[in-house]
C-alpha positions as CSV (number, residue, x, y, z in Angstrom):
1,M,78.2,49.0,153.4
2,A,74.9,49.7,151.7
3,L,76.4,52.7,149.8
4,A,79.4,50.5,148.7
5,A,77.0,47.8,147.5
6,T,75.0,50.3,145.6
7,L,78.1,51.8,143.9
8,A,79.3,48.4,143.0
9,R,76.0,47.5,141.5
10,D,75.8,50.7,139.5
11,A,79.4,50.2,138.3
12,N,78.5,46.7,137.1
13,V,75.5,48.1,135.2
14,L,77.6,50.7,133.4
15,A,80.1,48.0,132.5
16,T,77.4,45.7,131.0
17,A,75.6,46.9,127.9
18,L,73.5,43.7,127.4
19,A,73.0,41.0,129.9
20,V,71.2,37.8,129.0
21,R,70.6,35.3,131.9
22,D,69.1,31.8,131.8
23,L,67.0,32.6,128.8
24,S,64.9,29.8,127.3
25,H,62.2,29.9,124.6
26,A,60.0,27.4,122.9
27,F,57.5,27.4,120.0
28,G,54.9,25.0,121.3
29,K,56.9,21.9,122.3
30,R,59.9,22.8,120.2
31,L,62.7,24.2,122.4
32,V,64.6,26.9,120.5
33,L,66.7,28.4,123.2
34,S,67.9,26.6,126.3
35,D,69.4,28.4,129.4
36,V,71.2,31.0,127.3
37,S,73.5,33.4,129.3
38,F,76.1,35.9,128.2
39,Q,77.1,39.6,128.4
40,V,78.1,42.3,126.0
41,R,80.2,45.2,127.3
42,P,80.7,48.7,126.0
43,S,83.3,49.1,123.2
44,E,83.1,45.3,122.6
45,F,82.5,43.7,119.2
46,T,80.8,40.4,120.1
47,V,80.1,37.9,117.4
48,L,77.1,35.6,117.9
49,L,78.3,32.6,115.8
50,G,75.9,29.9,114.8
51,L,74.5,27.9,111.9
52,N,71.2,28.8,110.3
53,G,68.6,27.5,112.8
54,A,70.8,27.9,115.8
55,G,68.4,30.3,117.4
56,K,70.1,33.7,116.6
57,T,67.1,35.4,115.2
58,T,64.8,34.2,118.0
59,L,67.3,35.5,120.5
60,F,67.3,38.9,118.7
61,S,63.5,38.9,118.7
62,L,63.4,38.4,122.4
63,I,66.0,41.1,123.1
64,T,64.1,43.6,120.9
65,R,60.7,42.6,122.4
66,L,59.3,41.3,119.2
67,Y,58.7,38.2,121.3
68,D,58.0,38.1,125.0
69,H,60.3,36.0,127.1
70,R,58.7,33.9,129.8
71,S,61.9,32.6,131.5
72,G,65.2,34.1,132.3
73,A,66.2,37.8,132.1
74,I,67.3,40.4,129.5
75,E,68.7,43.8,130.6
76,V,70.1,46.7,128.5
77,F,72.3,48.9,130.7
78,G,70.5,47.6,133.7
79,N,67.0,48.1,132.3
80,P,65.0,44.9,132.1
81,V,63.4,44.8,128.6
82,K,60.2,43.3,130.1
83,A,59.7,45.7,133.0
84,K,61.2,48.8,131.4
85,P,60.9,48.3,127.6
86,S,61.0,51.9,126.7
87,S,64.2,52.6,128.6
88,A,65.8,49.4,127.2
89,L,64.8,49.9,123.6
90,A,65.9,53.6,123.6
91,R,69.5,52.4,124.3
92,M,69.7,50.0,121.3
93,G,69.8,50.2,117.6
94,V,68.9,47.2,115.4
95,V,69.6,46.0,111.9
96,F,67.3,43.0,111.3
97,Q,68.2,40.1,109.0
98,Q,65.3,40.9,106.6
99,P,65.4,44.4,105.0
100,T,63.0,46.8,106.6
101,L,63.4,50.0,104.5
102,D,60.4,51.3,102.5
103,L,61.5,50.9,98.9
104,D,59.2,53.7,97.6
105,L,60.6,56.3,99.9
106,T,63.9,58.1,99.5
107,V,66.8,57.4,101.8
108,E,66.2,60.5,103.9
109,Q,62.4,60.0,104.1
110,N,63.1,56.5,105.6
111,L,65.5,58.1,108.1
112,Y,63.2,61.0,109.0
113,Y,60.4,58.6,109.7
114,H,62.6,56.5,112.0
115,A,63.8,59.6,113.8
116,S,60.2,60.7,114.4
117,L,59.5,57.3,116.1
118,H,62.2,58.1,118.6
119,G,60.9,61.7,119.1
120,L,63.8,63.5,117.5
121,P,63.1,67.1,116.5
122,R,63.3,67.5,112.7
123,R,66.3,69.8,112.9
124,E,68.3,67.4,115.1
125,A,67.1,64.5,112.9
126,G,68.5,66.3,109.8
127,E,71.8,66.8,111.5
128,R,72.0,63.2,112.7
129,L,71.1,61.6,109.3
130,T,73.6,63.8,107.5
131,Q,76.3,62.7,109.9
132,E,75.5,59.0,109.7
133,L,75.0,58.9,105.9
134,A,78.3,60.6,105.5
135,R,80.0,58.1,107.8
136,V,78.7,55.2,105.7
137,G,79.7,57.0,102.4
138,I,76.3,57.3,100.9
139,I,75.3,61.0,101.6
140,E,75.1,61.7,97.8
141,R,72.2,59.2,97.5
142,R,70.1,60.7,100.3
143,R,67.3,61.8,97.9
144,D,67.2,58.6,95.9
145,K,64.5,56.1,96.3
146,V,65.7,53.0,98.2
147,R,64.7,50.7,95.4
148,H,67.4,52.2,93.2
149,L,70.1,51.3,95.7
150,S,72.2,48.1,95.6
151,G,71.9,45.6,98.5
152,G,75.1,46.8,100.0
153,Q,74.0,50.4,99.9
154,R,70.7,49.5,101.5
155,R,72.5,47.9,104.4
156,R,74.6,51.1,104.8
157,V,71.3,53.0,105.1
158,E,70.0,50.6,107.6
159,I,73.1,51.0,109.8
160,A,72.8,54.8,109.5
161,R,69.1,54.6,110.5
162,A,69.9,52.3,113.5
163,L,72.3,54.9,114.8
164,L,70.1,58.0,114.4
165,H,69.0,58.2,118.0
166,S,72.6,57.7,119.3
167,P,72.2,54.2,120.9
168,S,74.8,52.6,123.1
169,L,74.1,49.1,121.9
170,L,73.9,48.0,118.3
171,L,72.4,44.6,117.3
172,L,72.9,43.2,113.8
173,D,71.4,40.0,112.6
174,E,73.2,38.4,109.7
175,P,73.9,41.9,108.2
176,T,76.2,40.7,105.4
177,V,74.1,37.9,103.9
178,G,73.9,38.3,100.1
179,L,76.4,41.0,99.9
180,D,79.6,41.0,97.8
181,I,83.0,40.8,99.4
182,A,83.7,44.5,99.3
183,S,80.4,45.4,100.9
184,R,80.8,42.8,103.6
185,Q,84.3,44.2,104.4
186,F,83.1,47.8,104.5
187,L,80.3,46.9,107.0
188,L,82.6,44.9,109.2
189,D,85.3,47.7,109.2
190,H,82.7,50.4,109.9
191,V,81.0,48.7,112.8
192,R,84.4,47.8,114.4
193,K,85.4,51.4,114.0
194,L,82.2,52.4,115.9
195,C,83.3,50.2,118.8
196,R,86.7,51.7,119.0
197,E,85.8,55.4,118.4
198,D,82.2,55.7,119.9
199,Q,82.5,53.0,122.6
200,L,79.5,51.3,121.0
201,A,78.6,47.8,122.2
202,V,77.9,45.5,119.3
203,L,76.3,42.1,119.0
204,W,76.9,40.8,115.4
205,A,75.1,37.6,114.6
206,T,76.5,35.5,111.7
207,H,77.0,32.0,110.4
208,L,80.2,33.1,108.5
209,I,83.2,32.1,110.5
210,D,85.5,34.5,108.6
211,E,83.7,37.4,110.2
212,V,85.3,36.5,113.5
213,G,88.3,38.8,113.9
214,E,91.1,38.4,116.4
215,D,89.7,41.4,118.3
216,S,86.3,39.8,118.5
217,R,84.6,38.2,121.5
218,V,82.8,35.0,120.3
219,I,79.6,33.4,121.5
220,V,79.0,30.0,119.8
221,L,75.3,29.3,119.7
222,H,74.3,25.8,118.5
223,K,70.8,24.3,118.6
224,G,69.7,26.9,121.1
225,R,72.6,26.4,123.5
226,V,75.7,28.5,124.2
227,L,78.7,26.1,123.7
228,G,81.5,28.7,123.7
229,D,82.0,32.2,125.1
230,G,85.3,34.1,125.2
231,T,87.8,35.9,123.0
232,A,88.6,34.2,119.7
233,Q,91.8,32.9,121.1
234,E,90.1,31.6,124.3
235,V,87.5,29.7,122.2
236,R,90.2,28.2,120.0
237,S,92.3,27.2,123.0
238,A,89.4,25.6,124.9
239,S,88.7,23.5,121.8
240,G,92.3,22.6,121.2
241,A,92.1,24.0,117.7
242,N,94.4,26.1,115.6
243,N,91.7,28.1,113.9
244,M,88.1,29.2,114.4
245,Q,86.7,26.8,111.7
246,A,88.2,23.8,113.6
247,A,87.1,25.2,116.9
248,F,83.5,25.7,115.7
249,E,83.4,22.2,114.2
250,H,84.8,20.7,117.5
251,L,82.2,22.5,119.6
252,T,79.2,21.7,117.4
253,R,80.0,18.1,116.4
254,D,77.3,15.6,117.3
255,R,75.5,17.9,119.6
256,E,71.8,17.2,120.0
257,P,69.2,19.5,121.4
258,R,67.7,18.8,124.8
259,S,64.5,16.9,124.8
């Protein structure tokens, strides 16, 4: 029985890329997240949908250990981010909302620096950055300084950088803000392809409802609380709505934060 229980637990860990349970967070007396719970599975494109101020960036900061969580639990492939931060962070790649590339370094200098932080040998780092830059269609700009790239090109570099160490979980916080329609669509298509072909687990935070596809799982976060969690169809059905815009408006209408 003990062996069966162990095997079942291990199977559940492998089936869950990111587990967030009963997570709350406050800045002083202001409650920002309240009892947030959800899971992201391998090969799953999960959209964290919420208005500005919903708590998305705070949630990402807790998952990535920029902030320390005092209640609840966060695990990455079974590794608690608080007790085993190195093991948890090694499995994830992150694209933050605010750009983090050094504008005065070249594209490949930025990526080599990131690779060194993850302990990748230079030869392996070179092979990996060539592969990832080629996949985002920007290999010919590898020796250009980042400041000479467009906003969409910089985002492509950030995604390539986040994947250098071959993570199994990719977090993206509002990655398409300020980009034109073509750049937005490229990023969406590329990341969804990574889910299908590389079995990458993705948590994509956005306030843009049109970024929720039919193949997406949706977590609706509003004023720090999860109000919806399921496939796009399940969220619409639970709200009695015909489209995601109407479902989102129904879920978030007249909702007040807990005191």
